[in-house]
Structures are given as structure tokens and as C-alpha cells.
N, CA, C and O atoms as a GROMACS GRO file, in nm:
protein
  508
    1MET      N    1   0.080  -0.127   0.012
    1MET     CA    2   0.011  -0.005  -0.003
    1MET      C    3   0.094   0.127  -0.001
    1MET      O    4   0.044   0.225  -0.056
    2THR      N    5   0.211   0.137   0.054
    2THR     CA    6   0.271   0.233   0.072
    2THR      C    7   0.326   0.306  -0.053
    2THR      O    8   0.338   0.428  -0.069
    3ALA      N    9   0.362   0.182  -0.155
    3ALA     CA   10   0.386   0.238  -0.300
    3ALA      C   11   0.275   0.316  -0.359
    3ALA      O   12   0.294   0.401  -0.446
    4ARG      N   13   0.172   0.290  -0.316
    4ARG     CA   14   0.046   0.330  -0.398
    4ARG      C   15   0.002   0.483  -0.319
    4ARG      O   16  -0.068   0.566  -0.378
    5LEU      N   17   0.044   0.502  -0.202
    5LEU     CA   18  -0.002   0.626  -0.141
    5LEU      C   19   0.018   0.733  -0.209
    5LEU      O   20  -0.078   0.806  -0.234
    6PRO      N   21   0.151   0.768  -0.255
    6PRO     CA   22   0.179   0.882  -0.326
    6PRO      C   23   0.073   0.912  -0.454
    6PRO      O   24   0.025   1.022  -0.480
    7TYR      N   25   0.053   0.806  -0.516
    7TYR     CA   26  -0.046   0.807  -0.632
    7TYR      C   27  -0.190   0.818  -0.596
    7TYR      O   28  -0.268   0.873  -0.675
    8LEU      N   29  -0.231   0.771  -0.482
    8LEU     CA   30  -0.361   0.805  -0.437
    8LEU      C   31  -0.371   0.952  -0.400
    8LEU      O   32  -0.469   1.020  -0.429
    9LEU      N   33  -0.264   0.997  -0.331
    9LEU     CA   34  -0.267   1.131  -0.298
    9LEU      C   35  -0.284   1.242  -0.396
    9LEU      O   36  -0.346   1.348  -0.390
   10ALA      N   37  -0.196   1.174  -0.508
   10ALA     CA   38  -0.177   1.274  -0.644
   10ALA      C   39  -0.324   1.254  -0.718
   10ALA      O   40  -0.375   1.351  -0.774
   11LEU      N   41  -0.379   1.146  -0.718
   11LEU     CA   42  -0.512   1.134  -0.791
   11LEU      C   43  -0.588   1.225  -0.736
   11LEU      O   44  -0.632   1.315  -0.807
   12GLY      N   45  -0.622   1.220  -0.591
   12GLY     CA   46  -0.705   1.307  -0.502
   12GLY      C   47  -0.688   1.461  -0.543
   12GLY      O   48  -0.786   1.535  -0.556
   13ALA      N   49  -0.562   1.501  -0.560
   13ALA     CA   50  -0.516   1.629  -0.566
   13ALA      C   51  -0.568   1.677  -0.713
   13ALA      O   52  -0.635   1.780  -0.725
   14THR      N   53  -0.533   1.593  -0.824
   14THR     CA   54  -0.560   1.608  -0.947
   14THR      C   55  -0.714   1.625  -0.975
   14THR      O   56  -0.768   1.708  -1.049
   15ILE      N   57  -0.774   1.524  -0.897
   15ILE     CA   58  -0.948   1.537  -0.929
   15ILE      C   59  -0.977   1.666  -0.866
   15ILE      O   60  -1.057   1.733  -0.931
   16ALA      N   61  -0.935   1.719  -0.760
   16ALA     CA   62  -0.964   1.855  -0.706
   16ALA      C   63  -0.960   1.949  -0.778
   16ALA      O   64  -1.056   2.025  -0.796
   17LEU      N   65  -0.828   1.960  -0.843
   17LEU     CA   66  -0.798   2.062  -0.935
   17LEU      C   67  -0.872   2.055  -1.075
   17LEU      O   68  -0.898   2.159  -1.136
   18GLY      N   69  -0.902   1.944  -1.117
   18GLY     CA   70  -0.998   1.929  -1.238
   18GLY      C   71  -1.132   1.978  -1.216
   18GLY      O   72  -1.196   2.037  -1.302
   19LEU      N   73  -1.176   1.949  -1.086
   19LEU     CA   74  -1.323   2.018  -1.064
   19LEU      C   75  -1.307   2.177  -1.027
   19LEU      O   76  -1.410   2.244  -1.036
   20LEU      N   77  -1.202   2.235  -0.993
   20LEU     CA   78  -1.175   2.367  -0.963
   20LEU      C   79  -1.176   2.425  -1.103
   20LEU      O   80  -1.237   2.528  -1.131
   21SER      N   81  -1.103   2.351  -1.192
   21SER     CA   82  -1.078   2.407  -1.334
   21SER      C   83  -1.208   2.443  -1.407
   21SER      O   84  -1.214   2.535  -1.489
   22ARG      N   85  -1.319   2.361  -1.369
   22ARG     CA   86  -1.443   2.384  -1.416
   22ARG      C   87  -1.510   2.499  -1.334
   22ARG      O   88  -1.581   2.583  -1.389
   23ALA      N   89  -1.488   2.500  -1.216
   23ALA     CA   90  -1.572   2.606  -1.145
   23ALA      C   91  -1.513   2.730  -1.158
   23ALA      O   92  -1.587   2.827  -1.176
   24PHE      N   93  -1.364   2.749  -1.149
   24PHE     CA   94  -1.300   2.870  -1.205
   24PHE      C   95  -1.212   2.854  -1.287
   24PHE      O   96  -1.096   2.831  -1.255
   25PRO      N   97  -1.257   2.864  -1.420
   25PRO     CA   98  -1.176   2.848  -1.538
   25PRO      C   99  -1.066   2.958  -1.552
   25PRO      O  100  -1.084   3.073  -1.514
   26LEU      N  101  -0.956   2.915  -1.607
   26LEU     CA  102  -0.866   3.003  -1.646
   26LEU      C  103  -0.882   3.085  -1.777
   26LEU      O  104  -0.967   3.046  -1.857
   27PRO      N  105  -0.808   3.194  -1.808
   27PRO     CA  106  -0.861   3.261  -1.930
   27PRO      C  107  -0.823   3.183  -2.065
   27PRO      O  108  -0.732   3.100  -2.060
   28GLY      N  109  -0.879   3.203  -2.166
   28GLY     CA  110  -0.818   3.177  -2.298
   28GLY      C  111  -0.846   3.024  -2.327
   28GLY      O  112  -0.945   2.961  -2.290
   29TRP      N  113  -0.723   2.973  -2.413
   29TRP     CA  114  -0.718   2.831  -2.428
   29TRP      C  115  -0.752   2.738  -2.307
   29TRP      O  116  -0.821   2.636  -2.308
   30PHE      N  117  -0.686   2.798  -2.203
   30PHE     CA  118  -0.655   2.710  -2.077
   30PHE      C  119  -0.823   2.670  -2.009
   30PHE      O  120  -0.853   2.571  -1.943
   31ALA      N  121  -0.900   2.768  -2.046
   31ALA     CA  122  -1.052   2.758  -1.981
   31ALA      C  123  -1.102   2.616  -2.021
   31ALA      O  124  -1.156   2.539  -1.942
   32GLU      N  125  -1.077   2.588  -2.163
   32GLU     CA  126  -1.150   2.474  -2.218
   32GLU      C  127  -1.054   2.340  -2.194
   32GLU      O  128  -1.108   2.235  -2.161
   33HIS      N  129  -0.925   2.345  -2.208
   33HIS     CA  130  -0.851   2.245  -2.192
   33HIS      C  131  -0.775   2.205  -2.073
   33HIS      O  132  -0.731   2.090  -2.067
   34THR      N  133  -0.752   2.291  -1.972
   34THR     CA  134  -0.703   2.264  -1.846
   34THR      C  135  -0.763   2.136  -1.782
   34THR      O  136  -0.686   2.052  -1.736
   35GLY      N  137  -0.902   2.117  -1.778
   35GLY     CA  138  -0.964   2.002  -1.720
   35GLY      C  139  -0.915   1.860  -1.807
   35GLY      O  140  -0.887   1.750  -1.757
   36ASP      N  141  -0.915   1.897  -1.951
   36ASP     CA  142  -0.874   1.775  -2.026
   36ASP      C  143  -0.740   1.742  -2.013
   36ASP      O  144  -0.707   1.626  -2.035
   37ALA      N  145  -0.657   1.826  -1.980
   37ALA     CA  146  -0.521   1.784  -1.955
   37ALA      C  147  -0.507   1.709  -1.835
   37ALA      O  148  -0.442   1.604  -1.827
   38LEU      N  149  -0.576   1.768  -1.731
   38LEU     CA  150  -0.574   1.688  -1.599
   38LEU      C  151  -0.650   1.577  -1.587
   38LEU      O  152  -0.635   1.502  -1.491
   39TYR      N  153  -0.755   1.549  -1.701
   39TYR     CA  154  -0.828   1.421  -1.694
   39TYR      C  155  -0.716   1.313  -1.726
   39TYR      O  156  -0.716   1.205  -1.667
   40THR      N  157  -0.616   1.345  -1.824
   40THR     CA  158  -0.525   1.251  -1.843
   40THR      C  159  -0.420   1.224  -1.724
   40THR      O  160  -0.376   1.111  -1.700
   41VAL      N  161  -0.386   1.340  -1.652
   41VAL     CA  162  -0.315   1.326  -1.549
   41VAL      C  163  -0.365   1.230  -1.448
   41VAL      O  164  -0.291   1.143  -1.400
   42ALA      N  165  -0.499   1.246  -1.412
   42ALA     CA  166  -0.589   1.164  -1.328
   42ALA      C  167  -0.569   1.013  -1.382
   42ALA      O  168  -0.543   0.928  -1.297
   43VAL      N  169  -0.577   0.981  -1.491
   43VAL     CA  170  -0.587   0.846  -1.560
   43VAL      C  171  -0.439   0.796  -1.534
   43VAL      O  172  -0.421   0.679  -1.503
   44PHE      N  173  -0.344   0.874  -1.546
   44PHE     CA  174  -0.203   0.834  -1.519
   44PHE      C  175  -0.194   0.768  -1.370
   44PHE      O  176  -0.148   0.657  -1.341
   45TRP      N  177  -0.254   0.875  -1.274
   45TRP     CA  178  -0.226   0.847  -1.138
   45TRP      C  179  -0.283   0.720  -1.105
   45TRP      O  180  -0.228   0.636  -1.034
   46ALA      N  181  -0.429   0.704  -1.176
   46ALA     CA  182  -0.503   0.584  -1.138
   46ALA      C  183  -0.446   0.466  -1.168
   46ALA      O  184  -0.457   0.371  -1.091
   47LEU      N  185  -0.369   0.456  -1.297
   47LEU     CA  186  -0.325   0.351  -1.352
   47LEU      C  187  -0.192   0.322  -1.280
   47LEU      O  188  -0.156   0.205  -1.272
   48ALA      N  189  -0.108   0.430  -1.221
   48ALA     CA  190   0.028   0.398  -1.126
   48ALA      C  191  -0.024   0.360  -1.008
   48ALA      O  192   0.056   0.300  -0.938
   49CYS      N  193  -0.156   0.379  -0.952
   49CYS     CA  194  -0.206   0.301  -0.834
   49CYS      C  195  -0.239   0.139  -0.871
   49CYS      O  196  -0.221   0.047  -0.791
   50ALA      N  197  -0.274   0.127  -0.966
   50ALA     CA  198  -0.305  -0.022  -1.023
   50ALA      C  199  -0.185  -0.093  -1.032
   50ALA      O  200  -0.170  -0.209  -0.993
   51GLN      N  201  -0.082  -0.010  -1.092
   51GLN     CA  202   0.062  -0.091  -1.105
   51GLN      C  203   0.184   0.008  -1.076
   51GLN      O  204   0.248   0.062  -1.166
   52PRO      N  205   0.208   0.025  -0.939
   52PRO     CA  206   0.305   0.107  -0.912
   52PRO      C  207   0.424   0.083  -0.972
   52PRO      O  208   0.495   0.178  -1.007
   53ALA      N  209   0.462  -0.055  -0.993
   53ALA     CA  210   0.589  -0.069  -1.061
   53ALA      C  211   0.621  -0.060  -1.187
   53ALA      O  212   0.734  -0.080  -1.231
   54ALA      N  213   0.493  -0.019  -1.270
   54ALA     CA  214   0.495   0.006  -1.425
   54ALA      C  215   0.598   0.104  -1.459
   54ALA      O  216   0.640   0.188  -1.380
   55ARG      N  217   0.645   0.089  -1.598
   55ARG     CA  218   0.740   0.211  -1.625
   55ARG      C  219   0.653   0.323  -1.645
   55ARG      O  220   0.545   0.315  -1.704
   56PRO      N  221   0.709   0.444  -1.589
   56PRO     CA  222   0.612   0.572  -1.614
   56PRO      C  223   0.600   0.616  -1.753
   56PRO      O  224   0.511   0.697  -1.777
   57LEU      N  225   0.671   0.578  -1.844
   57LEU     CA  226   0.635   0.616  -1.985
   57LEU      C  227   0.527   0.518  -2.050
   57LEU      O  228   0.444   0.562  -2.129
   58ALA      N  229   0.531   0.398  -2.016
   58ALA     CA  230   0.419   0.307  -2.048
   58ALA      C  231   0.277   0.371  -1.992
   58ALA      O  232   0.175   0.361  -2.061
   59LEU      N  233   0.275   0.428  -1.882
   59LEU     CA  234   0.173   0.464  -1.804
   59LEU      C  235   0.103   0.592  -1.884
   59LEU      O  236  -0.017   0.612  -1.901
   60ALA      N  237   0.212   0.671  -1.928
   60ALA     CA  238   0.176   0.813  -1.979
   60ALA      C  239   0.125   0.762  -2.122
   60ALA      O  240   0.028   0.820  -2.171
   61VAL      N  241   0.181   0.666  -2.185
   61VAL     CA  242   0.125   0.640  -2.329
   61VAL      C  243  -0.025   0.568  -2.304
   61VAL      O  244  -0.114   0.606  -2.380
   62LEU      N  245  -0.054   0.483  -2.220
   62LEU     CA  246  -0.162   0.431  -2.185
   62LEU      C  247  -0.265   0.524  -2.150
   62LEU      O  248  -0.374   0.526  -2.208
   63ALA      N  249  -0.226   0.620  -2.034
   63ALA     CA  250  -0.331   0.738  -2.007
   63ALA      C  251  -0.364   0.790  -2.107
   63ALA      O  252  -0.485   0.806  -2.121
   64TRP      N  253  -0.264   0.841  -2.225
   64TRP     CA  254  -0.309   0.924  -2.331
   64TRP      C  255  -0.406   0.839  -2.423
   64TRP      O  256  -0.509   0.883  -2.475
   65GLY      N  257  -0.360   0.714  -2.435
   65GLY     CA  258  -0.456   0.640  -2.515
   65GLY      C  259  -0.602   0.605  -2.481
   65GLY      O  260  -0.694   0.607  -2.562
   66LEU      N  261  -0.611   0.570  -2.340
   66LEU     CA  262  -0.746   0.573  -2.267
   66LEU      C  263  -0.805   0.692  -2.294
   66LEU      O  264  -0.908   0.689  -2.362
   67SER      N  265  -0.751   0.824  -2.246
   67SER     CA  266  -0.830   0.945  -2.275
   67SER      C  267  -0.867   0.980  -2.432
   67SER      O  268  -0.974   1.031  -2.464
   68ALA      N  269  -0.784   0.953  -2.506
   68ALA     CA  270  -0.835   0.943  -2.662
   68ALA      C  271  -0.937   0.868  -2.698
   68ALA      O  272  -1.019   0.907  -2.781
   69LEU      N  273  -0.945   0.743  -2.636
   69LEU     CA  274  -1.059   0.633  -2.654
   69LEU      C  275  -1.192   0.690  -2.608
   69LEU      O  276  -1.296   0.670  -2.672
   70VAL      N  277  -1.186   0.767  -2.488
   70VAL     CA  278  -1.308   0.836  -2.456
   70VAL      C  279  -1.329   0.952  -2.515
   70VAL      O  280  -1.446   0.990  -2.521
   71GLU      N  281  -1.228   1.031  -2.571
   71GLU     CA  282  -1.266   1.129  -2.664
   71GLU      C  283  -1.327   1.078  -2.795
   71GLU      O  284  -1.426   1.128  -2.848
   72VAL      N  285  -1.261   0.975  -2.840
   72VAL     CA  286  -1.337   0.927  -2.986
   72VAL      C  287  -1.463   0.846  -2.948
   72VAL      O  288  -1.538   0.829  -3.044
   73SER      N  289  -1.498   0.800  -2.847
   73SER     CA  290  -1.613   0.738  -2.820
   73SER      C  291  -1.750   0.865  -2.821
   73SER      O  292  -1.870   0.842  -2.834
   74GLN      N  293  -1.689   0.982  -2.804
   74GLN     CA  294  -1.805   1.093  -2.812
   74GLN      C  295  -1.873   1.123  -2.956
   74GLN      O  296  -1.963   1.205  -2.972
   75LEU      N  297  -1.811   1.035  -3.066
   75LEU     CA  298  -1.846   1.029  -3.189
   75LEU      C  299  -1.987   0.934  -3.171
   75LEU      O  300  -2.091   0.954  -3.234
   76LEU      N  301  -1.975   0.862  -3.106
   76LEU     CA  302  -2.091   0.723  -3.091
   76LEU      C  303  -2.233   0.806  -3.050
   76LEU      O  304  -2.244   0.891  -2.961
   77ASP      N  305  -2.318   0.767  -3.125
   77ASP     CA  306  -2.463   0.818  -3.067
   77ASP      C  307  -2.537   0.705  -3.038
   77ASP      O  308  -2.637   0.676  -3.103
   78TRP      N  309  -2.494   0.634  -2.941
   78TRP     CA  310  -2.580   0.514  -2.872
   78TRP      C  311  -2.664   0.605  -2.751
   78TRP      O  312  -2.623   0.702  -2.687
   79ALA      N  313  -2.785   0.542  -2.744
   79ALA     CA  314  -2.886   0.612  -2.654
   79ALA      C  315  -2.836   0.594  -2.495
   79ALA      O  316  -2.842   0.679  -2.406
   80TRP      N  317  -2.788   0.470  -2.489
   80TRP     CA  318  -2.719   0.444  -2.338
   80TRP      C  319  -2.628   0.534  -2.299
   80TRP      O  320  -2.632   0.594  -2.192
   81LEU      N  321  -2.531   0.547  -2.393
   81LEU     CA  322  -2.430   0.626  -2.392
   81LEU      C  323  -2.453   0.794  -2.370
   81LEU      O  324  -2.394   0.860  -2.284
   82ALA      N  325  -2.540   0.843  -2.454
   82ALA     CA  326  -2.600   0.956  -2.433
   82ALA      C  327  -2.670   0.979  -2.302
   82ALA      O  328  -2.649   1.085  -2.245
   83ALA      N  329  -2.743   0.900  -2.255
   83ALA     CA  330  -2.813   0.907  -2.125
   83ALA      C  331  -2.696   0.906  -1.998
   83ALA      O  332  -2.700   0.984  -1.902
   84LEU      N  333  -2.600   0.809  -2.016
   84LEU     CA  334  -2.491   0.829  -1.918
   84LEU      C  335  -2.441   0.977  -1.943
   84LEU      O  336  -2.443   1.047  -1.842
   85ARG      N  337  -2.406   1.024  -2.033
   85ARG     CA  338  -2.324   1.146  -2.054
   85ARG      C  339  -2.417   1.279  -2.024
   85ARG      O  340  -2.376   1.394  -2.034
   86SER      N  341  -2.551   1.240  -1.986
   86SER     CA  342  -2.632   1.356  -1.947
   86SER      C  343  -2.636   1.382  -1.796
   86SER      O  344  -2.679   1.488  -1.750
   87THR      N  345  -2.589   1.282  -1.719
   87THR     CA  346  -2.564   1.294  -1.591
   87THR      C  347  -2.435   1.377  -1.556
   87THR      O  348  -2.345   1.384  -1.640
   88ARG      N  349  -2.426   1.438  -1.437
   88ARG     CA  350  -2.321   1.510  -1.417
   88ARG      C  351  -2.189   1.422  -1.415
   88ARG      O  352  -2.088   1.448  -1.480
   89VAL      N  353  -2.202   1.321  -1.336
   89VAL     CA  354  -2.086   1.248  -1.333
   89VAL      C  355  -2.047   1.181  -1.472
   89VAL      O  356  -1.928   1.166  -1.501
   90GLY      N  357  -2.138   1.146  -1.548
   90GLY     CA  358  -2.107   1.081  -1.691
   90GLY      C  359  -2.041   1.204  -1.765
   90GLY      O  360  -1.934   1.187  -1.823
   91ALA      N  361  -2.094   1.308  -1.764
   91ALA     CA  362  -2.027   1.408  -1.825
   91ALA      C  363  -1.904   1.449  -1.782
   91ALA      O  364  -1.824   1.475  -1.872
   92LEU      N  365  -1.865   1.461  -1.665
   92LEU     CA  366  -1.723   1.472  -1.628
   92LEU      C  367  -1.623   1.340  -1.653
   92LEU      O  368  -1.501   1.348  -1.646
   93LEU      N  369  -1.681   1.240  -1.678
   93LEU     CA  370  -1.595   1.125  -1.710
   93LEU      C  371  -1.571   1.101  -1.834
   93LEU      O  372  -1.456   1.079  -1.872
   94LEU      N  373  -1.695   1.102  -1.930
   94LEU     CA  374  -1.705   1.067  -2.066
   94LEU      C  375  -1.692   1.193  -2.159
   94LEU      O  376  -1.659   1.177  -2.277
   95GLY      N  377  -1.716   1.316  -2.110
   95GLY     CA  378  -1.725   1.442  -2.206
   95GLY      C  379  -1.824   1.459  -2.265
   95GLY      O  380  -1.912   1.374  -2.255
   96GLN      N  381  -1.841   1.572  -2.345
   96GLN     CA  382  -1.942   1.599  -2.447
   96GLN      C  383  -1.887   1.664  -2.554
   96GLN      O  384  -1.827   1.771  -2.554
   97GLY      N  385  -1.921   1.572  -2.671
   97GLY     CA  386  -1.862   1.634  -2.796
   97GLY      C  387  -1.697   1.591  -2.833
   97GLY      O  388  -1.605   1.610  -2.754
   98PHE      N  389  -1.684   1.547  -2.931
   98PHE     CA  390  -1.548   1.539  -2.988
   98PHE      C  391  -1.476   1.652  -3.031
   98PHE      O  392  -1.525   1.723  -3.119
   99GLN      N  393  -1.346   1.686  -2.974
   99GLN     CA  394  -1.268   1.787  -3.013
   99GLN      C  395  -1.137   1.734  -3.058
   99GLN      O  396  -1.078   1.650  -2.991
  100TRP      N  397  -1.091   1.782  -3.170
  100TRP     CA  398  -0.932   1.734  -3.186
  100TRP      C  399  -0.856   1.781  -3.109
  100TRP      O  400  -0.767   1.707  -3.065
  101ALA      N  401  -0.864   1.924  -3.063
  101ALA     CA  402  -0.774   1.994  -2.965
  101ALA      C  403  -0.751   1.933  -2.839
  101ALA      O  404  -0.647   1.943  -2.774
  102ASP      N  405  -0.877   1.855  -2.800
  102ASP     CA  406  -0.874   1.774  -2.671
  102ASP      C  407  -0.736   1.657  -2.679
  102ASP      O  408  -0.657   1.637  -2.586
  103LEU      N  409  -0.734   1.606  -2.781
  103LEU     CA  410  -0.632   1.519  -2.798
  103LEU      C  411  -0.486   1.566  -2.780
  103LEU      O  412  -0.394   1.496  -2.736
  104VAL      N  413  -0.478   1.684  -2.818
  104VAL     CA  414  -0.348   1.781  -2.783
  104VAL      C  415  -0.350   1.796  -2.623
  104VAL      O  416  -0.248   1.775  -2.557
  105ALA      N  417  -0.454   1.828  -2.573
  105ALA     CA  418  -0.456   1.853  -2.442
  105ALA      C  419  -0.417   1.735  -2.358
  105ALA      O  420  -0.339   1.745  -2.263
  106TYR      N  421  -0.480   1.611  -2.398
  106TYR     CA  422  -0.442   1.496  -2.327
  106TYR      C  423  -0.315   1.449  -2.343
  106TYR      O  424  -0.264   1.374  -2.260
  107ALA      N  425  -0.253   1.488  -2.451
  107ALA     CA  426  -0.091   1.465  -2.465
  107ALA      C  427  -0.003   1.546  -2.366
  107ALA      O  428   0.091   1.494  -2.306
  108LEU      N  429  -0.038   1.674  -2.352
  108LEU     CA  430   0.018   1.769  -2.275
  108LEU      C  431  -0.025   1.716  -2.117
  108LEU      O  432   0.036   1.751  -2.016
  109GLY      N  433  -0.107   1.652  -2.118
  109GLY     CA  434  -0.156   1.603  -1.961
  109GLY      C  435  -0.060   1.490  -1.935
  109GLY      O  436   0.002   1.479  -1.830
  110ALA      N  437  -0.049   1.395  -2.053
  110ALA     CA  438   0.048   1.280  -2.033
  110ALA      C  439   0.200   1.312  -1.993
  110ALA      O  440   0.264   1.257  -1.903
  111VAL      N  441   0.242   1.411  -2.078
  111VAL     CA  442   0.378   1.480  -2.043
  111VAL      C  443   0.380   1.538  -1.922
  111VAL      O  444   0.483   1.515  -1.859
  112LEU      N  445   0.285   1.618  -1.859
  112LEU     CA  446   0.274   1.671  -1.717
  112LEU      C  447   0.295   1.545  -1.612
  112LEU      O  448   0.383   1.539  -1.526
  113ALA      N  449   0.195   1.446  -1.638
  113ALA     CA  450   0.196   1.359  -1.533
  113ALA      C  451   0.326   1.299  -1.533
  113ALA      O  452   0.386   1.300  -1.425
  114LEU      N  453   0.394   1.234  -1.655
  114LEU     CA  454   0.540   1.201  -1.653
  114LEU      C  455   0.651   1.283  -1.581
  114LEU      O  456   0.741   1.229  -1.518
  115ALA      N  457   0.641   1.385  -1.592
  115ALA     CA  458   0.725   1.508  -1.526
  115ALA      C  459   0.679   1.496  -1.395
  115ALA      O  460   0.772   1.496  -1.314
  116LEU      N  461   0.561   1.485  -1.341
  116LEU     CA  462   0.533   1.523  -1.202
  116LEU      C  463   0.565   1.375  -1.122
  116LEU      O  464   0.589   1.373  -1.001
  117ASP      N  465   0.562   1.251  -1.209
  117ASP     CA  466   0.574   1.137  -1.140
  117ASP      C  467   0.767   1.123  -1.114
  117ASP      O  468   0.828   1.065  -1.024
  118ARG      N  469   0.808   1.185  -1.208
  118ARG     CA  470   0.956   1.172  -1.203
  118ARG      C  471   1.006   1.282  -1.095
  118ARG      O  472   1.111   1.265  -1.034
  119LEU      N  473   0.939   1.379  -1.079
  119LEU     CA  474   0.984   1.481  -0.980
  119LEU      C  475   0.924   1.440  -0.819
  119LEU      O  476   0.992   1.458  -0.718
  120ILE      N  477   0.801   1.390  -0.818
  120ILE     CA  478   0.753   1.381  -0.697
  120ILE      C  479   0.767   1.231  -0.642
  120ILE      O  480   0.824   1.205  -0.536
  121CYS      N  481   0.713   1.145  -0.717
  121CYS     CA  482   0.678   1.018  -0.694
  121CYS      C  483   0.818   0.906  -0.697
  121CYS      O  484   0.838   0.809  -0.624
  122ARG      N  485   0.901   0.959  -0.808
  122ARG     CA  486   0.986   0.879  -0.846
  122ARG      C  487   1.106   0.964  -0.863
  122ARG      O  488   1.140   0.984  -0.980
  123PRO      N  489   1.173   1.015  -0.778
  123PRO     CA  490   1.266   1.110  -0.798
  123PRO      C  491   1.413   1.067  -0.815
  123PRO      O  492   1.508   1.143  -0.834
  124ARG      N  493   1.419   0.897  -0.804
  124ARG     CA  494   1.538   0.846  -0.834
  124ARG      C  495   1.560   0.807  -0.976
  124ARG      O  496   1.462   0.819  -1.049
  125ALA      N  497   1.674   0.762  -1.031
  125ALA     CA  498   1.701   0.742  -1.170
  125ALA      C  499   1.664   0.590  -1.193
  125ALA      O  500   1.729   0.526  -1.275
  126ASP      N  501   1.567   0.534  -1.125
  126ASP     CA  502   1.534   0.391  -1.144
  126ASP      C  503   1.431   0.389  -1.269
  126ASP      O  504   1.434   0.282  -1.331
  127SER      N  505   1.357   0.469  -1.309
  127SER     CA  506   1.261   0.478  -1.402
  127SER      C  507   1.318   0.502  -1.533
  127SER      O  508   1.244   0.513  -1.631
   0.00000   0.00000   0.00000
């Protein structure tokens, strides 16, 4: 559990920052995409909680891939998926409407998560 603790704390902080980014948006491009980048950071921390010994680069690539998959799923017009997205939690987790720019924000989030992991959680040169 101790190996997972930094990731759980980072996940909680990232979720809080993501919710704050929606309540108090930053100006310009950041207003729309800060939450998207933080979404991928949160996915990274969740994956790291599940597999704390995994290579950080692999976690970052997987976090981006999963975030991109969720983004692409926004192109689907299935009734049950639309109903899920109509809820507050569903909208936060699954998003609303596909945007190419979100894929860039997810990539920035993956790079940010990789850097934060290196600085905070794994400062040694073992990764």
C-alpha cells in the first residue's frame, strides 16, 4: 500500500484541481483544456495506483490512449451512452462532443504526469 499512497494522494489532488478548473476557469485556451489535460493526469495516477511498478512512460502512453479512446467515443450516438453523458458524473468522466484539440490537451497532460511522477513520486533514476 505504501507504494500506492503517493499516487492516491496525487489522484485526489488532480481530481480536486480538475473540478476547480471547471468551477473557476482560467482565461483563453486554458479555460477549455485545463480540465482535459488534468483528466489524463488523473488517468495516469489511477493506472500508477493499479501498477505502481510499471514504467512511467508506459503509463503515460496508456493514459493518453485511454483518454483518446474516451474522446473518440464521443462520436458514438448510442442512446445508453448519451443517457450516461447527460448525468453530471457521466459528463465529467466521458465528456461532451468530440474535439481534435482535446487530443493535444491529453498529450500535454500525459507529459505533465510523466514529469510530475519523475519529480514527486519517483525522483530516483530507476525509471
